[in-house]
MIBA-350599 format. One record per residue: residue number from 1; x, y, z of N, C-alpha, C in turn; residue in one letter. Coordinates in nm, 2 decimals, always signed. Example, Ala and Ser with C-alpha at 12.3 -4.5 7.8 and 13.67 -1.06 7.14 Angstrom:
   nr     npx     npy     npz    capx    capy    capz     cpx     cpy     cpz  rest
    1   +1.32   -0.57   +0.78   +1.23   -0.45   +0.78   +1.32   -0.33   +0.78     a
    2   +1.28   -0.22   +0.71   +1.37   -0.11   +0.71   +1.29   +0.00   +0.79     s
***
This chain:
   nr     npx     npy     npz    capx    capy    capz     cpx     cpy     cpz  rest
    1   +0.09   -0.12   -0.01   +0.01   -0.01   -0.03   +0.09   +0.13   -0.02     x
    2   +0.06   +0.20   -0.11   +0.18   +0.34   -0.11   +0.09   +0.42   +0.01     x
    3   +0.21   +0.49   +0.07   +0.16   +0.62   +0.17   +0.20   +0.72   +0.09     x
    4   +0.09   +0.80   +0.11   +0.05   +0.93   +0.02   +0.17   +1.00   +0.06     x
    5   +0.21   +1.13   +0.00   +0.32   +1.25   +0.01   +0.27   +1.30   +0.09     x
    6   +0.34   +1.32   +0.21   +0.34   +1.41   +0.32   +0.41   +1.58   +0.25     x
    7   +0.44   +1.58   +0.12   +0.46   +1.70   +0.10   +0.38   +1.80   +0.08     x
    8   +0.40   +1.90   +0.14   +0.27   +2.01   +0.13   +0.33   +2.13   +0.02     x
    9   +0.20   +2.17   -0.04   +0.18   +2.27   -0.15   +0.27   +2.41   -0.09     x
   10   +0.35   +2.50   -0.14   +0.40   +2.60   -0.09   +0.31   +2.71   -0.21     x
   11   +0.25   +2.79   -0.13   +0.19   +2.88   -0.22   +0.30   +3.03   -0.20     x
   12   +0.36   +3.10   -0.33   +0.44   +3.20   -0.32   +0.40   +3.35   -0.26     x
   13   +0.46   +3.37   -0.17   +0.42   +3.48   -0.07   +0.50   +3.64   -0.17     x
   14   +0.42   +3.72   -0.19   +0.41   +3.79   -0.29   +0.51   +3.90   -0.17     x
   15   +0.63   +3.98   -0.23   +0.74   +3.99   -0.18   +0.64   +4.16   -0.14     x
   16   +0.75   +4.21   -0.09   +0.65   +4.35   -0.02   +0.64   +4.43   -0.11     x
   17   +0.73   +4.47   -0.19   +0.71   +4.56   -0.32   +0.60   +4.53   -0.38     x
   18   +0.59   +4.41   -0.41   +0.47   +4.37   -0.52   +0.34   +4.39   -0.44     x
   19   +0.34   +4.36   -0.31   +0.21   +4.40   -0.28   +0.16   +4.52   -0.27     x
   20   +0.29   +4.64   -0.26   +0.24   +4.78   -0.25   +0.22   +4.81   -0.42     x
   21   +0.27   +4.72   -0.46   +0.24   +4.78   -0.63   +0.07   +4.76   -0.68     x
   22   +0.07   +4.61   -0.56   -0.09   +4.57   -0.64   -0.20   +4.57   -0.55     x
   23   -0.17   +4.71   -0.45   -0.27   +4.76   -0.36   -0.28   +4.67   -0.24     x
   24   -0.14   +4.57   -0.22   -0.17   +4.51   -0.07   -0.11   +4.60   +0.04     x
   25   -0.07   +4.71   +0.03   -0.04   +4.80   +0.15   +0.03   +4.95   +0.08     x
   26   +0.08   +5.00   +0.12   +0.10   +5.19   +0.07   +0.12   +5.14   -0.07     x
   27   +0.08   +5.23   -0.15   +0.09   +5.26   -0.31   +0.22   +5.30   -0.30     x
   28   +0.29   +5.37   -0.24   +0.43   +5.42   -0.22   +0.54   +5.40   -0.14     x
   29   +0.67   +5.29   -0.19   +0.72   +5.28   -0.08   +0.79   +5.43   +0.00     x
   30   +0.90   +5.39   +0.09   +0.97   +5.50   +0.15   +1.08   +5.54   +0.02     x
   31   +1.13   +5.45   -0.06   +1.22   +5.51   -0.15   +1.17   +5.57   -0.23     x
   32   +1.02   +5.55   -0.29   +0.96   +5.63   -0.38   +0.91   +5.79   -0.33     x
   33   +0.89   +5.77   -0.23   +0.86   +5.89   -0.16   +1.00   +6.02   -0.15     x
   34   +1.06   +5.95   -0.14   +1.21   +6.04   -0.13   +1.25   +6.06   -0.25     x
   35   +1.24   +5.96   -0.39   +1.28   +5.97   -0.50   +1.19   +6.13   -0.55     x
   36   +1.02   +6.09   -0.49   +0.97   +6.22   -0.57   +0.96   +6.36   -0.52     x
   37   +1.03   +6.37   -0.37   +1.03   +6.48   -0.36   +1.18   +6.55   -0.37     x
   38   +1.24   +6.46   -0.42   +1.39   +6.49   -0.47   +1.40   +6.59   -0.61     x
   39   +1.28   +6.49   -0.68   +1.25   +6.52   -0.81   +1.21   +6.66   -0.81     x
   40   +1.12   +6.64   -0.68   +1.03   +6.78   -0.73   +1.09   +6.92   -0.65     x
   41   +1.24   +6.86   -0.56   +1.33   +6.95   -0.51   +1.38   +7.03   -0.62     x
   42   +1.43   +6.92   -0.72   +1.47   +6.96   -0.86   +1.44   +7.05   -0.93     x
   43   +1.30   +7.03   -0.93   +1.25   +7.06   -1.08   +1.19   +7.23   -0.98     x
   44   +1.18   +7.26   -0.86   +1.14   +7.41   -0.80   +1.27   +7.49   -0.77     x
   45   +1.37   +7.45   -0.79   +1.49   +7.54   -0.77   +1.48   +7.67   -0.86     x
   46   +1.41   +7.67   -0.99   +1.43   +7.73   -1.07   +1.28   +7.79   -1.06     x
   47   +1.15   +7.73   -1.06   +1.03   +7.77   -1.05   +1.00   +7.74   -0.94     x
   48   +0.88   +7.83   -0.82   +0.83   +7.78   -0.74   +0.71   +7.69   -0.72     x
   49   +0.69   +7.64   -0.62   +0.62   +7.48   -0.64   +0.46   +7.59   -0.62     x
   50   +0.36   +7.51   -0.70   +0.25   +7.60   -0.70   +0.16   +7.57   -0.61     x
   51   +0.09   +7.61   -0.54   +0.00   +7.65   -0.43   -0.10   +7.53   -0.43     x
   52   -0.15   +7.52   -0.53   -0.27   +7.41   -0.56   -0.18   +7.23   -0.58     x
   53   -0.07   +7.28   -0.59   +0.00   +7.12   -0.65   -0.08   +7.04   -0.74     x
   54   -0.04   +7.13   -0.89   -0.07   +7.05   -1.01   +0.06   +6.99   -1.10     x
   55   +0.04   +6.89   -1.15   +0.13   +6.85   -1.19   +0.09   +6.84   -1.35     x
   56   +0.19   +6.91   -1.40   +0.17   +6.97   -1.59   +0.26   +6.82   -1.60     x
   57   +0.24   +6.83   -1.79   +0.27   +6.70   -1.83   +0.42   +6.69   -1.86     x
   58   +0.51   +6.78   -1.86   +0.67   +6.84   -1.85   +0.67   +6.76   -1.69     x
   59   +0.60   +6.80   -1.57   +0.67   +6.77   -1.43   +0.66   +6.60   -1.44     x
   60   +0.50   +6.58   -1.48   +0.49   +6.46   -1.43   +0.58   +6.32   -1.54     x
   61   +0.65   +6.36   -1.64   +0.74   +6.31   -1.68   +0.85   +6.30   -1.65     x
   62   +0.93   +6.39   -1.59   +1.06   +6.43   -1.50   +1.04   +6.31   -1.38     x
   63   +0.86   +6.30   -1.31   +0.91   +6.21   -1.19   +0.87   +6.08   -1.23     x
   64   +0.76   +6.08   -1.31   +0.73   +5.95   -1.37   +0.91   +5.86   -1.38     x
   65   +1.00   +5.96   -1.47   +1.09   +5.87   -1.51   +1.18   +5.83   -1.40     x
   66   +1.21   +5.93   -1.29   +1.24   +5.89   -1.16   +1.20   +5.78   -1.06     x
   67   +1.05   +5.75   -1.12   +1.02   +5.62   -1.03   +0.97   +5.53   -1.12     x
   68   +1.01   +5.53   -1.25   +1.02   +5.43   -1.34   +0.92   +5.37   -1.37     x
   69   +0.79   +5.51   -1.37   +0.70   +5.50   -1.45   +0.58   +5.43   -1.38     x
   70   +0.58   +5.40   -1.24   +0.51   +5.31   -1.18   +0.36   +5.35   -1.13     x
   71   +0.37   +5.51   -1.15   +0.21   +5.59   -1.12   +0.19   +5.65   -1.18     x
   72   +0.00   +5.68   -1.22   -0.02   +5.76   -1.27   +0.00   +5.89   -1.24     x
   73   -0.08   +6.00   -1.33   -0.03   +6.16   -1.28   -0.13   +6.18   -1.13     x
   74   -0.26   +6.16   -1.14   -0.34   +6.15   -1.07   -0.29   +6.10   -0.91     x
   75   -0.23   +6.02   -0.92   -0.13   +5.92   -0.79   -0.07   +6.02   -0.73     x
   76   +0.03   +6.06   -0.85   +0.18   +6.18   -0.83   +0.12   +6.28   -0.76     x
   77   -0.04   +6.37   -0.79   -0.05   +6.43   -0.76   -0.08   +6.46   -0.61     x
   78   -0.18   +6.33   -0.57   -0.22   +6.32   -0.45   -0.16   +6.31   -0.37     x
   79   -0.05   +6.20   -0.41   +0.07   +6.19   -0.31   +0.13   +6.32   -0.23     x
   80   +0.20   +6.43   -0.38   +0.24   +6.53   -0.35   +0.15   +6.64   -0.23     x
   81   +0.04   +6.60   -0.27   -0.05   +6.72   -0.15   -0.06   +6.67   -0.04     x
   82   -0.03   +6.52   -0.01   -0.03   +6.47   +0.12   +0.07   +6.46   +0.19     x
   83   +0.22   +6.49   +0.06   +0.33   +6.48   +0.15   +0.38   +6.66   +0.23     x
   84   +0.28   +6.75   +0.16   +0.29   +6.88   +0.12   +0.24   +6.91   +0.30     x
   85   +0.10   +6.84   +0.29   +0.04   +6.84   +0.43   +0.10   +6.80   +0.56     x
   86   +0.16   +6.70   +0.56   +0.25   +6.62   +0.65   +0.38   +6.73   +0.66     x
   87   +0.44   +6.78   +0.56   +0.55   +6.87   +0.63   +0.50   +6.99   +0.72     x
   88   +0.38   +7.01   +0.67   +0.33   +7.17   +0.76   +0.30   +7.15   +0.88     x
   89   +0.22   +7.01   +0.87   +0.19   +6.97   +1.04   +0.38   +6.95   +1.11     x
   90   +0.44   +6.87   +1.06   +0.56   +6.86   +1.13   +0.66   +6.98   +1.15     x
   91   +0.58   +7.12   +1.03   +0.69   +7.22   +1.07   +0.61   +7.27   +1.18     x
   92   +0.53   +7.24   +1.24   +0.43   +7.33   +1.38   +0.46   +7.26   +1.44     x
   93   +0.47   +7.13   +1.47   +0.47   +7.01   +1.60   +0.57   +6.97   +1.51     x
   94   +0.72   +6.95   +1.61   +0.83   +6.86   +1.56   +0.83   +6.74   +1.59     x
   95   +0.73   +6.67   +1.68   +0.73   +6.61   +1.79   +0.67   +6.49   +1.73     x
   96   +0.61   +6.53   +1.57   +0.59   +6.46   +1.50   +0.61   +6.34   +1.38     x
   97   +0.77   +6.41   +1.43   +0.91   +6.35   +1.32   +0.93   +6.25   +1.41     x
   98   +0.88   +6.14   +1.37   +0.93   +6.01   +1.46   +1.02   +5.92   +1.38     x
   99   +1.02   +5.90   +1.28   +1.14   +5.75   +1.24   +1.26   +5.86   +1.14     x
  100   +1.38   +5.81   +1.11   +1.48   +5.88   +1.04   +1.38   +5.85   +0.89     x
  101   +1.30   +5.81   +0.84   +1.24   +5.83   +0.71   +1.17   +5.97   +0.69     x
  102   +1.08   +5.98   +0.82   +1.03   +6.13   +0.84   +1.10   +6.23   +0.84     x
  103   +1.24   +6.23   +0.91   +1.35   +6.32   +0.91   +1.39   +6.33   +0.78     x
  104   +1.40   +6.30   +0.71   +1.46   +6.29   +0.55   +1.37   +6.33   +0.47     x
  105   +1.24   +6.30   +0.47   +1.15   +6.37   +0.39   +1.15   +6.54   +0.45     x
  106   +1.09   +6.51   +0.54   +1.12   +6.71   +0.62   +1.25   +6.75   +0.60     x
  107   +1.35   +6.72   +0.57   +1.45   +6.79   +0.54   +1.44   +6.84   +0.40     x
  108   +1.40   +6.74   +0.32   +1.35   +6.76   +0.15   +1.28   +6.84   +0.16     x
  109   +1.16   +6.82   +0.22   +1.02   +6.88   +0.19   +1.05   +7.03   +0.23     x
  110   +1.17   +7.08   +0.31   +1.12   +7.22   +0.42   +1.21   +7.27   +0.29     x
  111   +1.30   +7.19   +0.20   +1.38   +7.31   +0.08   +1.27   +7.32   -0.03     x
  112   +1.14   +7.23   -0.02   +1.06   +7.32   -0.12   +0.91   +7.37   -0.06     x
  113   +0.87   +7.34   -0.01   +0.76   +7.47   +0.06   +0.80   +7.54   +0.15     x
  114   +0.93   +7.48   +0.24   +0.97   +7.60   +0.34   +0.99   +7.75   +0.30     x
  115   +1.02   +7.79   +0.15   +1.06   +7.87   +0.08   +0.94   +7.97   +0.05     x
  116   +0.80   +7.95   +0.03   +0.73   +8.00   +0.03   +0.70   +8.10   +0.17     x
  117   +0.74   +8.00   +0.27   +0.74   +8.12   +0.43   +0.81   +8.25   +0.39     x
  118   +0.94   +8.18   +0.34   +1.03   +8.28   +0.35   +1.04   +8.40   +0.23     x
  119   +0.94   +8.35   +0.12   +0.91   +8.45   +0.03   +0.83   +8.54   +0.05     x
  120   +0.72   +8.53   +0.15   +0.61   +8.59   +0.25   +0.71   +8.68   +0.34     x
  121   +0.78   +8.63   +0.42   +0.87   +8.75   +0.51   +0.89   +8.82   +0.43     x
  122   +1.02   +8.79   +0.28   +1.04   +8.90   +0.22   +1.01   +9.01   +0.16     x
  123   +0.88   +8.95   +0.16   +0.76   +9.06   +0.09   +0.75   +9.14   +0.19     x
  124   +0.68   +9.11   +0.32   +0.67   +9.20   +0.43   +0.78   +9.28   +0.47     x
  125   +0.93   +9.22   +0.43   +1.03   +9.35   +0.48   +1.05   +9.45   +0.36     x
  126   +1.00   +9.42   +0.27   +1.02   +9.49   +0.15   +0.91   +9.61   +0.17     x
  127   +0.80   +9.58   +0.20   +0.68   +9.69   +0.23   +0.68   +9.72   +0.38     x
  128   +0.78   +9.72   +0.49   +0.82   +9.77   +0.54   +0.91   +9.87   +0.54     x
  129   +0.97   +9.81   +0.45   +1.11   +9.92   +0.42   +1.05  +10.08   +0.35     x
  130   +0.95  +10.00   +0.28   +0.85  +10.10   +0.21   +0.82  +10.18   +0.29     x
  131   +0.75  +10.19   +0.35   +0.70  +10.24   +0.49   +0.82  +10.32   +0.55     x
  132   +0.94  +10.31   +0.58   +1.01  +10.34   +0.65   +1.08  +10.45   +0.58     x
  133   +1.09  +10.46   +0.43   +1.12  +10.55   +0.32   +1.00  +10.67   +0.35     x
  134   +0.92  +10.61   +0.40   +0.79  +10.75   +0.36   +0.79  +10.84   +0.53     x
  135   +0.89  +10.80   +0.61   +0.91  +10.83   +0.74   +0.84  +10.77   +0.87     x
  136   +0.75  +10.62   +0.86   +0.74  +10.61   +0.96   +0.56  +10.47   +0.95     x
  137   +0.56  +10.37   +1.03   +0.55  +10.25   +0.99   +0.39  +10.30   +1.01     x
  138   +0.31  +10.25   +0.93   +0.14  +10.31   +1.01   +0.07  +10.19   +0.98     x
  139   +0.02  +10.10   +1.09   -0.09  +10.04   +1.13   -0.22  +10.09   +1.14     x
  140   -0.28  +10.03   +1.05   -0.41  +10.09   +1.09   -0.53  +10.03   +1.14     x
  141   -0.46   +9.90   +1.20   -0.55   +9.83   +1.31   -0.51   +9.92   +1.43     x
  142   -0.41  +10.00   +1.47   -0.39  +10.08   +1.60   -0.52  +10.18   +1.61     x
  143   -0.59  +10.20   +1.50   -0.69  +10.29   +1.46   -0.86  +10.22   +1.44     x
  144   -0.86  +10.17   +1.55   -1.01  +10.07   +1.54   -1.14  +10.13   +1.49     x
  145   -1.17  +10.27   +1.60   -1.30  +10.27   +1.56   -1.27  +10.40   +1.42     x
  146   -1.17  +10.44   +1.38   -1.22  +10.54   +1.22   -1.18  +10.43   +1.16     x
  147   -1.13  +10.30   +1.18   -1.13  +10.22   +1.02   -1.28  +10.15   +1.03     x
  148   -1.31  +10.11   +1.16   -1.43  +10.02   +1.12   -1.56  +10.11   +1.14     x
  149   -1.58  +10.24   +1.11   -1.68  +10.35   +1.06   -1.66  +10.35   +0.91     x
  150   -1.51  +10.35   +0.89   -1.47  +10.42   +0.72   -1.57  +10.30   +0.64     x
  151   -1.54  +10.16   +0.71   -1.55  +10.06   +0.60   -1.67  +10.05   +0.60     x
  152   -1.76  +10.11   +0.71   -1.92  +10.11   +0.66   -1.98  +10.19   +0.57     x
  153   -1.88  +10.27   +0.51   -1.90  +10.38   +0.36   -1.85  +10.42   +0.27     x
  154   -1.71  +10.34   +0.30   -1.61  +10.32   +0.19   -1.58  +10.15   +0.18     x
  155   -1.53  +10.10   +0.02   -1.51   +9.96   -0.01   -1.38   +9.92   +0.09     x
  156   -1.38   +9.79   +0.12   -1.29   +9.77   +0.17   -1.15   +9.70   +0.04     x
  157   -1.09   +9.82   +0.06   -0.98   +9.80   -0.06   -0.82   +9.88   -0.04     x
  158   -0.75   +9.87   -0.13   -0.60   +9.88   -0.05   -0.57  +10.05   -0.09     x
  159   -0.70  +10.08   -0.20   -0.69  +10.25   -0.21   -0.70  +10.35   -0.08     x
  160   -0.82  +10.31   -0.02   -0.84  +10.40   +0.11   -0.74  +10.42   +0.21     x
  161   -0.70  +10.24   +0.23   -0.62  +10.19   +0.30   -0.50  +10.30   +0.32     x
  162   -0.42  +10.27   +0.17   -0.30  +10.34   +0.17   -0.35  +10.52   +0.19     x
  163   -0.41  +10.55   +0.12   -0.45  +10.72   +0.16   -0.49  +10.76   +0.28     x
  164   -0.51  +10.68   +0.39   -0.52  +10.66   +0.55   -0.39  +10.69   +0.58     x
  165   -0.27  +10.59   +0.55   -0.21  +10.57   +0.57   -0.09  +10.70   +0.56     x
  166   -0.14  +10.74   +0.50   -0.04  +10.84   +0.41   -0.11  +11.00   +0.46     x
  167   -0.19  +10.95   +0.58   -0.17  +11.12   +0.67   -0.11  +11.10   +0.80     x
  168   -0.07  +11.02   +0.84   +0.07  +10.97   +0.93   -0.02  +10.97   +1.07     x
  169   +0.04  +10.87   +1.18   +0.01  +10.90   +1.29   -0.04  +10.93   +1.36     x
  170   -0.02  +11.10   +1.36   -0.09  +11.15   +1.44   -0.20  +11.24   +1.40     x
  171   -0.23  +11.26   +1.24   -0.37  +11.25   +1.22   -0.45  +11.19   +1.20     x
  172   -0.45  +11.04   +1.20   -0.50  +10.91   +1.22   -0.59  +10.92   +1.41     x
  173   -0.47  +10.95   +1.48   -0.50  +10.89   +1.68   -0.59  +11.04   +1.64     x
  174   -0.59  +11.16   +1.56   -0.68  +11.26   +1.64   -0.84  +11.21   +1.56     x
  175   -0.82  +11.18   +1.44   -0.95  +11.10   +1.34   -1.01  +10.98   +1.43     x
  176   -0.94  +10.91   +1.49   -1.00  +10.80   +1.53   -1.05  +10.86   +1.74     x
  177   -1.00  +10.95   +1.76   -1.03  +11.01   +1.90   -1.17  +11.06   +1.87     x
  178   -1.20  +11.12   +1.77   -1.34  +11.16   +1.76   -1.42  +11.07   +1.74     x
  179   -1.41  +10.97   +1.63   -1.49  +10.86   +1.64   -1.53  +10.78   +1.76     x
  180   -1.44  +10.78   +1.85   -1.44  +10.70   +1.96   -1.55  +10.80   +2.08     x
  181   -1.52  +10.95   +2.04   -1.61  +11.04   +2.14   -1.75  +11.02   +2.06     x
  182   -1.76  +11.01   +1.93   -1.90  +10.97   +1.87   -1.98  +10.86   +1.93     x
  183   -1.88  +10.76   +1.96   -1.98  +10.61   +1.98   -1.98  +10.65   +2.12     x
  184   -1.94  +10.75   +2.24   -1.93  +10.72   +2.37   -2.11  +10.81   +2.36     x
  185   -2.09  +10.91   +2.28   -2.23  +11.01   +2.27   -2.33  +10.90   +2.20     x
  186   -2.30  +10.80   +2.14   -2.42  +10.73   +2.07   -2.44  +10.63   +2.21     x
  187   -2.39  +10.57   +2.27   -2.41  +10.46   +2.36   -2.51  +10.57   +2.47     x
  188   -2.47  +10.69   +2.50   -2.56  +10.72   +2.59   -2.70  +10.76   +2.54     x
  189   -2.70  +10.78   +2.43   -2.84  +10.82   +2.40   -2.87  +10.69   +2.39     x
  190   -2.84  +10.57   +2.36   -2.96  +10.49   +2.36   -2.95  +10.45   +2.49     x
  191   -2.89  +10.47   +2.58   -2.89  +10.45   +2.78   -3.05  +10.55   +2.76     x
  192   -3.01  +10.67   +2.70   -3.08  +10.74   +2.73   -3.28  +10.71   +2.70     x
  193   -3.28  +10.65   +2.56   -3.37  +10.61   +2.51   -3.45  +10.49   +2.59     x
  194   -3.35  +10.37   +2.61   -3.37  +10.29   +2.65   -3.46  +10.36   +2.80     x
  195   -3.44  +10.44   +2.87   -3.50  +10.48   +3.02   -3.61  +10.54   +2.98     x
  196   -3.63  +10.62   +2.84   -3.75  +10.68   +2.80   -3.82  +10.57   +2.76     x
  197   -3.78  +10.43   +2.70   -3.92  +10.39   +2.68   -3.97  +10.31   +2.77     x
  198   -3.89  +10.25   +2.89   -3.92  +10.20   +3.03   -4.05  +10.31   +3.12     x
  199   -4.00  +10.45   +3.09   -4.05  +10.57   +3.16   -4.22  +10.49   +3.08     x
  200   -4.23  +10.53   +2.98   -4.29  +10.57   +2.89   -4.40  +10.44   +2.88     x
  201   -4.30  +10.34   +2.90   -4.40  +10.21   +2.89   -4.52  +10.20   +3.01     x
  202   -4.40  +10.30   +3.12   -4.52  +10.22   +3.22   -4.62  +10.34   +3.27     x
  203   -4.62  +10.41   +3.17   -4.74  +10.53   +3.19   -4.84  +10.47   +3.10     x
  204   -4.81  +10.39   +3.02   -4.93  +10.31   +2.90   -4.97  +10.20   +3.02     x
  205   -4.92  +10.13   +3.08   -4.95  +10.00   +3.15   -5.02  +10.06   +3.24     x
  206   -4.99  +10.18   +3.30   -5.08  +10.23   +3.41   -5.25  +10.24   +3.37     x
  207   -5.21  +10.35   +3.23   -5.34  +10.39   +3.18   -5.45  +10.25   +3.13     x
  208   -5.39  +10.14   +3.10   -5.44  +10.01   +3.07   -5.47   +9.93   +3.14     x
  209   -5.43   +9.96   +3.30   -5.44   +9.92   +3.43   -5.57   +9.97   +3.51     x
  210   -5.61  +10.10   +3.44   -5.71  +10.15   +3.50   -5.84  +10.14   +3.41     x
  211   -5.80  +10.17   +3.29   -5.90  +10.08   +3.18   -5.97   +9.96   +3.22     x
  212   -5.88   +9.88   +3.28   -5.93   +9.74   +3.29   -6.02   +9.74   +3.42     x
  213   -5.93   +9.82   +3.52   -6.03   +9.83   +3.65   -6.17   +9.86   +3.63     x
  214   -6.14   +9.98   +3.55   -6.30  +10.06   +3.51   -6.42   +9.94   +3.48     x
  215   -6.36   +9.88   +3.35   -6.48   +9.79   +3.27   -6.49   +9.67   +3.42     x
***
């Protein structure tokens, strides 16, 4: 009598990279993420990255070549948006950088999206320099009563804001104080009106009470 074979058929276990490519896990490997950001960094050295993270055909071809054409344009676009969101969170809270891979991605991402913060700071510095050249830096937020009232009658545009700044802090302070005084007077009038309403409502209620008793 023959003895049945005890050998078992082994099923091939897919490699981790195959699982990733076939939807068995993350779509992008760690090395894919690093190559993706490094390629984008090279592309953005001369051209700032788009705030909306749009991948044009030329950019897609460069990235696709670096990643061996494994991903679609929509997948790359979504991944870049995800990495940018992750970078901004880590920039605010460094404790979110937990692994060496996180650290590597953060350093590359800072070269790409950290530039945007620097550009904004430089623009603010240039604006401050222009105001200093005119003699002083005027912050309209220091005159809330004036700005609040003017906003009711004039459109919220840079034209009238710049015109106000050109008057200088001394004149703006004087104008703001006048609006504050009017605001105080208006508040007093509101209180007087409330007291008058209370007083006259009491008289009316007395009349109504007398009429009810008479009936």
